[in-house]
N, C-alpha and C positions, 0 to 999 in steps of 0.2 A: 104520777103525782109527786113522787120523791124527787125526781129530776127537776120538776118545776119549782118545788120548794127550795132545793139547793140553789137553783139559778136565781130565784128571788132573793134568797139570803145573801148570795154573793153580790148581787147588784146593790142591795141595801147597804152592806158593809162598805162597798166601794164608794157609794155616795157619802156615807158617813166620813170615810177617810178623806174624800175630796173636800168635804165641808171643813173638816179639821185642818187640812193642809192649806186652805185658803185664808186661814187666820194668821195671826202674827207668829205662831209656832212654826209655820212652814219655813220661815227664814233660818231656823235652827238647822234644817237639813240641807240648806244651800251651801255648796262648797265655797270656801273663801277664795277671793280673787288674788289675794297675796297672803304671805305667811302670817297666820294668826297664832302667836306663840302660846296663848292660853289654850287654844284648841289642840295645838301640837303636844303640849304638856299633858293635857287630858287624855289624848290618844295613847301616849307612851305609858302613862301611869295605869290606865285602864287595861291595856294589853298586858303589861307586866303583872298586874294583880290577877287578872283572869287566868293567864298562863300559869302563874305560880300556884294559885288555888287549884287549878285543874291537875297539875302535876303532883301536888301534895295529896289531893283526893285520890288520884289514880294509884299512887304508891300505897296508900292505906287500904284501898278497896281491892286492889288487884295483886299487888306484890308482897304485902306485909305477911301474909300467911304462908308464903313459900320460902324455902331456904335460899340463902345467897350463895354465890360462887365467885370465882375470879372471872374477869371479863372474858367472854368468848363469843365466837361467831358460830352460827349454824347455817346449813344449806337447806332452805325450805322452798326453793324456787319451783319444785315440782308438785307442791301441795295445793289442794283446793282448785286445781286447774287454773291457777294464777288469778282467781277472783280476788284474793286478798291484795294482790299487787295492783289490780285495777282500782281497788278502794284507796290505796295509798296515793296513787296519781290524782284521783278525785279530791281527796282531803287536802293534799299539799297545794293543789291548784286553788281551791276555793278559800282556804285559810290565807294564802298569799294574796288572792284577789281582795278579800275583805281588808287585809292589812294595808294594801296599796290604796284602796278607796278611802280608808280612814285618814291616811295622810293627805290624800287629795282634798278631802273635806277640810283639813286644817290649813290648806294653802301651801303645803310643802312642795318643793320642786319635783319635777318629773324624775329626776335622777334619784332623789331620796325615796320617792314612791317605789321605784323599781329595786333600788339597792337595799332598802331596809323594810319597806312594807311588804313587798312580794316574797321576802325571805322568811316571814313569820311562820308560815306553814312548815317549811323545811326545818327551821330551827326547833320548833316545838316537837315535831315528829322525830327529829334526831335525838332529842333528849329521851323520848319514850324508847327509842331503840337502845340507848345506853342503859336504861332500866332493864330492858330485856336481856342485855348482855351480861348484867351482873346477877341475873336470876338463874338458879340451877334448873328451874322448870322450863325455861325458854332459852333464849340466846339472841344476840344481835344478828340481823339478817342483811347481807349485802344487797340482796334483791329488793328489800324494803327501802334501803337507802337510795338505790338507783331509781326506784319508782317515785320516791319523794322528790328527788332531783328532777325527774322527768315532769312531774306536775308543776313544779316551780318554773322550769324552763318553758313549758307550754304557754304559761301566762306571759313571762318576760319577753319571749321571742316574738309573740304577736304584737305586743306593745311597741317593740323596736321596729318590726317590719311594717305593720299596718296602722299603728297607733289606735287600735281597737281590737276587741276580742271577737274574731270571726268564728272560731271553733271553741265551744265550751263543753267541758265534761259535765254530764248530768247523771242523775240517779233516779231509779224507780224501783218499786218493791211490790210484791204480792205474796200472800201467805201460801205455804206449801204443806204437804203431808209429811215431809221429811223431818220437820222440827219435832214432831211427836215421837219419832224413833229415838232421838237422842236430845232431849230437851235441855240437859245440863250444858251441852256444847252449842246447840243451835238455837236455844232460847225457849223459855216456857211461856213468856208473855209476848204480846205484840211488839212492845218497845224493844225487848231483847232480840226478837227474831229479825227485826229491821236491821239490827247491827250484826247479828251472828249467822243468820241463815242465808248462806250464799246461794242456795237453790232459788230463793225468791228475789234476789237482787239482780238488777240489770244496770250496767254502766254504759253510758252513751257518749259519743262525740257528736255534738249537735252543731251543724254548720249553717250559718246564715247565708241564704241564697242571694239576697240583694247585695250584700257586701262583696260577694265574689263576682256577680254578673253586672251589677250597676245598671239595672234596667227597671223602668217604672212598671213593667208588666208583672213584676214579682213584688208582692207586699213586703215592706221592710221587716216585718216581724216573722216572716215564714222561714222555717228551718227544715233541713233534711238531716235526720239523725241515724247514725249507725250504732247499733248496740251489741253488747257482749254479755252472755249469761251462761249458766251451767245448771245441770241437775244431776241427781244421784249422789250428792256429796254429803255423806254422813261422817266422814273422817277426812283428814288431810290427804291421805293416800289410800288406795284400795287395799293394800296389804295391812294397813293399820286397822281398817274396818274389819278385815277377816280375823286379825289377832284379838279384837275385842268381841268377836262372835256376833257382830251386827249383821242384819239382813243384807244380802247382796243386791246392789242396785247398779245398773249400768251407768257409768259416769259419762256424761255427754256435754259437749260444748254446744252453745246455741248462739246464732248470729241473727241480728234483727235489722230491718230497714223500716223507718217510720217517718212521719211528719212530726214537727214540733213547732214551738213558738219561742222566739227570743223576747222575753218580757221587757228587756231594756230598750227595745226598739219601739215600744208602744208610746205614741205621742201623748205627752201630758206636760203641763206647766207646773205641776205640783212636784216640789222637791221631796216631799214626804213619800209620794207614790213612786218616784224614781228610786228612792232608797229601798222601798218595799219590794219593788220589782227586781232590783239588783240582787237583793238577798235571796229571794225565792226563785231566781233564775237557775239555781242549781238543781231544781226538780224538773224532770221530764214530764211534759204535758201528755196525758193519755190520748192516744190517737190511733187511727188505723195502722196496722203493723203487719209486716211479713217476717216469718221466722224461717231460717235455714238451720238445720241441726245435723248432728253426726249420723243420724239414721237415714240420711239422704232424702229426707222428707221436707216438704214446704207446708207451713201452716199460715193461715190467715186469721187475723184478729180484727174485729170491728173497732175495739178499743183495748189497747194493751197497757197494763200497769206494770 
C-alpha cells in the first residue's frame, strides 16, 4: 500500500510539474540561444551572493569557536578509507556542473561555460580548504585539493571529449548503527548523518550505456553504476578510535555494481522538467545491487540505497 501511495504521489507531482511547465513560465527554464546579458548578470550575482553567504555562514558555524593558527597543511589521505576524498570529487563535479549549466542557460559561450562555470566548485572548495589551513583544529589537505581538481576535470574532460556527460558521479545513503556510537562526529540527526556518517554513504560512477554503445537495443536512460563505500568507521584512523576508547570495528571497503538511470536522458519537451532532472541526477536511483567487500563475500540487494 505504501509503495502504491508513493507511486501515485510521484505521478501526481510529475503531472503537476508538467502542467506547470506547459505554461508561459516554462520559457524561463529554456537556455538562451545567444548571450542574454541580463541572465548572465543574474547568474554571476546569484552565484557570488550564495557562495559568499555560504562561506560566511560556514566560518561562523564551523570555525569561529576554534583557535586560529598560521596556514599549514596536514596529511589526512589515509583517513576514513578515503571516503571523504570521494565526497570532494562528487561535490566539485556537481557544483561545477551546476555552474556550467547556469551559464549555458544565460547563453554564454561553451568556452566560458567550461572556463568559468565548471570551476565554481573547485574555487569554492579551495576557499574552504584555506579556512581549514588557518584553523588550529584542522589544516589544509593536499589530498582534498587533488580530489577537488579531479571532480572538476571529470566534468570538463567529458565535455571536451564527447560534448556530453557519459560518466556521472552519484550519491546514495542509508542509516547505520555506527552513528549512535559517536553522534557528535557521525551525526545525531538524519540530516547530519547524511553529511557525516561515511558508513552509510556510497559514491558511484554511473555510466550511460547508450552513449558508449550507440545501439537502439539499450534504452537511452539506462546506466551501469560502480559504487564505493565503507563500514566500521567511527574515527578517521583505527588508532584514533583506540585512543578515544571507542569500540573496535573492523574497517572494511565495499564495492558495488548496480543499475541506474540517467534522468537527463528522459525524453520531455518541458524545460522545467529538464532542469529538475538535471539537478536531481546527482542521486543514485535505488536498484538491484551486488556488493563485493573486504571479507571476500558477495552480497545481493533487491534494492540498495
